[in-house]
N, C-alpha and C positions, 0 to 999 in steps of 0.2 A: 678542506682545511677550515678550521673554525677561528673566527676572530674573537677578540676579547669579549665582545657583547653576545657571543653565542651564534652569530650568523654563520650559516654554512656556505662557504664560497667554493665552487667547483674548481678543480684544477685540471689542466689539460696537458697532454703530451704533444709536443710539436714534431715528434719523430714520424711525420707523415708528409706526403707530397701536398703541395698547395692545391693541386687539382682535386684532391679528396675532400677539401673543405665544402665543395658544392654539394657533396653527397651526405654531409652530416646534417642531422636534424637539429634545428636550434633548440637550446635548453630554455624553456619558458619558466623564469624564476619569479614572476609576479603574480599576485592574487588580487582580485578585484572584489570588492563588497558592494552589494546593492541592498538598499532598504526599502520597505514598502512606503507608499505615499504618506500613510498615517504616522510612521515612525520618523520619516524625514521632516514632517511638520513639527513633531514633538522635539526633535533635535534642535531645530532652529530656535525653540523657546528656552533651551538649556543654556545657561551661562557659559558652560565648559564644552557644550556641543556633544555631550555624552549622555547615554541612558543610565539612570541609577541601577545598580545591580548588587544583589546580596548573595545569590546562588547562581553558579554558572557550572553546567555539566557539559563536558566535551568528550564525545565518543568518536574514536579514530579506528577505522577499519570495520569490516563486516561483522565480526563477532561482537565487538563492543557496541556498534550501532544497533545490531539485531537485538541485543539484551535491552537497550534503552527503548527501542521501539515496542518491545513486548511488555515490559514492566514499568516504565517511567512515562513514556510518551502516551498521553490519552487525550480525550476530547477537549480537555481544558486548555490544550496548547494550540497555537496557531502560528503560521509562518510569518515572520516579520522581515526577514533578510536572507541573503544567500551569499556565499563566498565561492567564487569561481577560480579554480586553480589550474591554469595551463590548458584550457580547452583548445583542441586542435580540430581542424576540419574533418579528420578521420575518426574522431571520437563519437561513440554512440552515447547520446544524452537525452533522456526523456524529460528532464526538468521536473519529474515527479517521483524520482528515485525508485523507479520500477525496473530498472536495469542494473545488474551487478556492476557494470562499468561506468555508472554515473559519477562524474567528478564534482557535481554540485553539492556543496555543503550547506545544508539549510540551518537557519537559526530560528528557534521556536521560542515563543513567549507564553508564559502562564497568564490566563485571564484572572484567576483568583489571586495570584501572587505576581503582580506586574514586574517586580524586580527579580524574577527567577527566569533564566534562559537555559535553553539546551541547544547545543551545536552538534549536528550529526554528519560525520564524514564517512561515507560507506567505503570509499576507496582511500588508500594511504596517500597522504600528501608527501611529495618528494622532499628530500633534504634541501634542494635548491629553493623550494617554494615556502619552506617552513618559517623563515624570518618574515617574509612579506605577509604570510597568512596571519601570523601573530600580530604583526603591526596593524594590519587592516581590521582585525577582529576587535582589538582593544582601542582602535581609534575613536570608536563611538560607544564603547562600553566602559563605564567607570568602575574602578576598583577601590575607590576612595573610602567606601563605607567600612567602619570598623567590624561589621558583621559579614563582610564578604567572604565567601568560601568558594573555592574552585576545585572540582574533581574531574581528573582526566582518566579516561579509560582507553586501553589500547590492547593489542595482542602481538606476539612475536612467535616465531617457530622455535621449537625446542632445540633445533640444531644451533641456534644462536646463544643458548644458555651454557655457561661455563660452570662445570661442577666436577667434583671428584666421583660423583655417582654416575655410573654409565647411563646413557640415554635410555637404554632399555628398561632400567629400573626406576625411572622418574615418575611413571604413572601419570602422564599428562591427560588432560590440561591441569595446570596448577597456577596459583596466583602469587605474585610478588608485588611489593609496593615501595614507593619512595615518598617523601614529603618535604615541604619547606620547613625551616626552623620555626616559622610563625604558627604552623599547624599544631593545635593542641592534641594531646592524647596520643594514642597508638593506632596506626591504621589497621583495619580488619584483614590483615594479610601479612605474612612474613616479609621483612625488609629484603630488597634485592641484595644478594651477597656480592662482595668483590670476588674477582675482578670484572664482574658483569657491568656493561655499559648500556645506557639508553641513548638512542640517536633520533634524528629527525624531528617531526613536529612534537612529539610528547616531551622530548628533552628541551625544545625551544620554549614550550609553554611553561614548563616547570622552572626553567631558568629565568623566565620573565617574572613569574610569580615570586621567586626568591629575590630578584633584584628590587621588585616593587614592595617587598616585605609584607606579603599578604598570605593568607591561609590557603594552602593548596596541597593536594595529595594526588599521587599517580598510581594507578593500579594497572598491572601488566599481566595479561593471560599468556602463558606459554603453552602452545598447543602443537601437535604434530599433524594437524590437518590443514591442508591448503585453503580449503573452503570451509565456512562456518558450519558447525553441527550443533546439536542441542546441548551437548556436554560443554562445548567451548563457550556458548553464550550463557549457560546456567552457572558457569564457574563464578560469575559476577554476582550471583543471587544473594550472598550474604551482605553485599554492599547496600541492599535495600534497608538495612538497619543502621547504616553509617551516616555520619554527618558529611555533606549536607543532603545526600539523596533521600534519606527518610523523611525529610520535610516536604518532599514533592510527591510522595507515593499516593496513588488512588488505586484501589484494587481493580485489576483488569481480569475479568472472568474469561476473556478470550486470549490470554497470554499464550497458552500452549498452542493454540490455533495460529497465532502470529508467528511463533517460533517454527512451526511446521512449514508455513508458507515460505518463510525466509530460507530454510534448508532446501526445499524443493526448487526454489528459484535459482540457487547456486548449483544444485544438482544437474539442472538442465544445462547450465553453462559447462559444467565439468564433463558431461557426457556428449556434448555437442559434436566433438570431432573424433569420437570413438568409432 
């Protein structure tokens, strides 16, 4: 159930015995953000307690994160913070994002453009955590600059896409987009057609941007692959010429190698139990 401000509130059925409550896993709906010591010291010097920001790229899910790792993230970027969404004792987390199941979302900052940030979430953030995630992220990142741009990248399964065209004729992966009214121009991808809906963290972030009256665009990759493959990650490639991503690009001669390693990493997980 969604509240007026876009927060996703889980609803529960009470058609169960009280004894069954002990067997249910608690839903962890909070997200915690941790900043590096250098950033914490910088925040203390800011009157509003926030980092100035003009460019923010948020990649959600393995396909979008893989694209950013290969084509956008380079040696100029360093980790300044992390968002932890619902870590449980049974979760495998390497804290260096070398496991497909890592729930740590790292925040990177550019050395050459200090007001440019990247946020990579390799695993999908649950709807229950979306509001807290957005609140924590923007608690220390300012959107007040008139030059602020936010670009959100994510992926969905083609089974979630509603169209008169049969799924077999859709030729996935393909790209769709949404934007805030403040975002100038036309996104580099067709608009998401009605009655399709966007949910979870991408929807929460775009809603926040609309409420704050800032420039933001959302790109959605529709794919029929459960795990990221080269075609799903490369579907975002045209965005390298779009605002604001084009302002951050440095040619990576090892981009194809990075993509190959990401595909292999998830292939191992995919075949582990065969």
